Each structure stands twice: as structure tokens, then as C-alpha cells.
C-alpha positions in Angstrom: 33.7 36.8 2.8 35.1 34.4 0.2 38.8 33.6 0.8 41.0 30.6 1.6 39.2 30.3 5.0 35.7 28.8 4.4 33.0 30.8 6.1 29.9 28.8 7.0 26.7 30.5 7.9 24.7 28.8 10.7 21.0 29.7 10.9 17.6 28.5 11.8 14.6 29.9 13.7 14.4 30.9 17.3 14.2 27.8 19.5 15.7 25.4 17.0 19.0 25.0 18.8 21.4 27.1 16.7 23.5 28.1 19.8 23.8 24.5 20.9 25.0 23.5 17.5 27.4 26.4 17.3 28.8 25.4 20.7 29.3 21.8 19.4 31.3 23.1 16.5 33.3 25.3 18.9 34.0 22.2 21.0 35.5 20.6 17.8 37.9 23.6 17.4 36.0 25.6 14.8 36.0 29.4 15.6 32.4 30.6 16.1 31.2 34.1 15.5 27.9 35.2 17.1 25.9 37.8 15.3 23.5 38.3 18.2 26.5 39.2 20.4 27.7 41.7 17.9 24.2 43.2 17.7 24.1 43.6 21.4 27.4 45.5 21.3 25.9 48.0 18.9 23.4 48.9 21.6 26.0 50.1 24.1 25.1 53.4 25.7 25.8 56.5 23.5 26.9 54.4 20.5 25.6 55.5 17.1 22.9 52.9 17.1 21.9 53.7 20.7 21.5 57.4 19.8 19.3 56.5 16.8 17.1 54.3 19.0 16.8 57.0 21.6 15.9 59.6 19.0 13.1 57.3 17.7 11.6 55.9 20.9 12.8 58.2 23.7 13.1 57.3 27.4 10.5 54.5 27.0 13.3 52.1 25.9 16.1 53.4 28.2 16.7 51.8 31.5 17.9 53.6 34.7 21.5 52.6 33.9 21.3 54.1 30.4 21.2 50.7 28.7 18.6 49.9 26.1 15.7 48.0 27.7 15.8 45.2 25.2 12.6 43.7 26.5 10.6 46.9 25.9 12.3 47.4 22.5 11.5 43.8 21.5 7.9 44.3 22.4 7.7 47.3 20.1 9.4 45.9 17.1 7.8 42.4 17.2 4.4 44.0 17.1 5.2 46.3 14.2 6.9 45.1 11.1 7.9 48.6 10.1 9.6 49.3 13.3 11.4 45.9 13.1 12.7 46.7 9.7 13.9 50.1 10.9 15.8 48.5 13.8 17.4 45.9 11.5 18.4 48.6 9.0 20.5 50.4 11.6 22.0 47.3 13.3 22.7 44.9 10.4 25.3 47.1 8.6 27.4 47.2 11.9 27.0 43.5 12.4 28.1 42.8 8.8 31.1 45.0 9.1 32.2 43.5 12.4 31.6 40.0 11.1 33.9 40.7 8.1 36.6 42.2 10.3 36.6 39.2 12.6 36.6 36.7 9.7 39.6 38.5 8.2 41.5 38.2 11.5 40.7 34.5 11.7 41.8 34.0 8.1 45.1 35.7 8.9 45.5 33.2 11.8 45.1 30.4 9.3 41.8 28.8 10.4 40.4 26.7 7.6 36.8 27.2 8.7 34.8 29.7 10.6 31.1 29.3 11.7 29.0 32.4 11.7 25.8 32.0 13.8 23.3 34.4 12.3 19.6 34.0 13.2 18.4 36.3 10.3 20.9 35.3 7.7 18.3 34.4 5.1 16.0 37.3 6.0 18.9 39.7 5.6 19.7 38.3 2.1 23.3 37.4 3.1 23.4 33.9 1.6 25.9 34.8 -1.1 28.4 36.0 1.5 29.0 32.5 2.7 30.7 29.4 1.3 28.0 27.2 2.8 24.9 27.4 4.9 23.8 25.1 7.7 20.2 25.3 8.9 19.2 23.9 12.3 15.7 22.6 12.4 13.2 21.0 14.8 9.4 20.7 14.9 7.4 23.8 15.8 6.1 22.4 19.1 9.7 22.0 20.2 10.6 25.5 19.0 7.7 27.0 21.1 8.5 24.9 24.2 12.2 25.7 24.1 11.5 29.5 23.7 9.1 29.5 26.5 11.6 27.8 28.8 14.8 29.5 27.7 13.6 33.0 27.2 10.7 33.0 29.7 8.2 34.0 27.1 4.5 33.2 26.9 3.2 31.4 23.8 1.9 34.6 22.2 5.3 36.2 22.5 7.0 33.2 20.9 4.5 33.2 18.0 5.2 36.9 17.4 8.9 36.1 17.1 8.3 33.1 14.8 6.0 35.2 12.6 8.9 37.7 12.2 11.1 35.1 10.7 10.9 33.2 7.4 9.2 29.8 7.7 11.7 27.1 8.6 11.0 25.1 5.5 12.1 28.1 3.4 15.4 28.2 5.2 15.9 24.4 4.8 15.2 24.8 1.1 18.3 26.9 0.6 20.6 25.1 3.0 23.7 23.2 2.0 23.4 21.0 5.1 20.6 20.5 7.7 21.1 19.6 11.3 17.9 17.9 12.6 17.6 18.9 16.3 14.3 17.0 16.9 16.1 14.3 18.9 18.5 14.1 21.9 21.6 16.2 22.6 23.8 13.2 21.6 21.9 12.6 18.3 22.5 16.2 17.4 26.2 16.0 18.4 26.6 13.0 16.1 25.3 15.0 13.1 27.6 17.9 13.9 30.5 15.5 14.2 29.8 14.0 10.8 29.4 17.4 9.1 32.7 18.5 10.7 34.4 15.4 9.3 33.1 16.3 5.9 34.4 19.8 6.3 37.9 18.5 7.3 37.9 16.1 4.3 36.9 18.8 1.9 33.4 17.4 1.2 31.6 20.3 2.6 30.9 22.9 1.4 30.9 21.9 -2.2 31.0 25.5 -3.5 
């Protein structure tokens, strides 16, 4: 993805506030690409990925309307690392291709920066595809509480999701910038604003 347009990967663990930070960058005029949204599109009825999922799991994961029952599918893959890796192996290539296509479009439009929000950026080994990596962090208690509220999960479900991701400290260790989302909405907004100013001034990323 390296070209005149700088492509910045935005990641972190579930519940850290990645989407909020992405929204803040969008509010500042930076185009934001959402890998989760792209992944959801790959599950559309009778798509290539849909067919592979149906072949593997059958009607157990298909709703009455023909859509993938993502709750049931999530329950399967977050309890079995092998099934999770299989699902990622059939979805990630499509997400990567779509991400590259959209980045190319935005580059042609002349955008100096693009933010790509990708929850599993580090786990997928995509670090080298980006000009810089921003990690959003918060403490684990906040992660758990936010997930329980936002996604209507119980604590056990949240812990299964967190166990499927790399430890947050590992992601922070490879980050070019870290947004600390322990505090208030406005405190996070200030950090995003400062980083955006660095981007505009050519101080970030340094690669």
C-alpha cells in the first residue's frame, strides 16, 4: 500500500475504542476504511465466502433470511482456535484486496492520508503494508465493561474474544503512535487532534 498517499493502520483490541478514534479522524477530514465492514460484506448470501461457510457448518449458521447468523458463527470460532483460523483464512484475503482497491481510489483523488481501521492488523501480520501504525489502548477493566455494554456480551464471552487477540502490550510495542483511551472522550479527542497535526506537518509517520 505504499504510495504518495500515506496509509495509516489503526488497531487495538476489542473494547479499546478504535471505532471512536477512527470517527474522530474522520471528523478531521481523513478518509477512514473499516475492515470489519468489508468483512461483513464478504458474508453476503451466496457470496464465495458464504458458500464456504455453509459447506463447513451447514444450516446451523444460516438464518431464515439466508444471512449468516454471526452470533452463532462467533460462538463456534471463538471457542475453537482452529475454526477461527479457518474463518480468517477465507475472509482476510478478500478484505485485503478490497482495502487495497479503496486505498488506490483515494490516492487517485489526492488524499494525503487514509486511516485503515483493522482490529486484527497485527495478528494478520500486515504491519509492513502500512506507513504507520496507531494503537488504541485502555485498561482491561474498561475493555471488558465497554464490550459488555456495547455488544451485550457476558464477561465469559468478552474474555474469549480477548483471548483470541494478541495482548494489548504486544500491539503497543510495535506501534508508531499510541492513543490512550483510559480517560474522557475529550481527552482522547485532544490526542487525536495532536496526532493529526503531526500528520499534516509531516512529523508522522516517520517512515
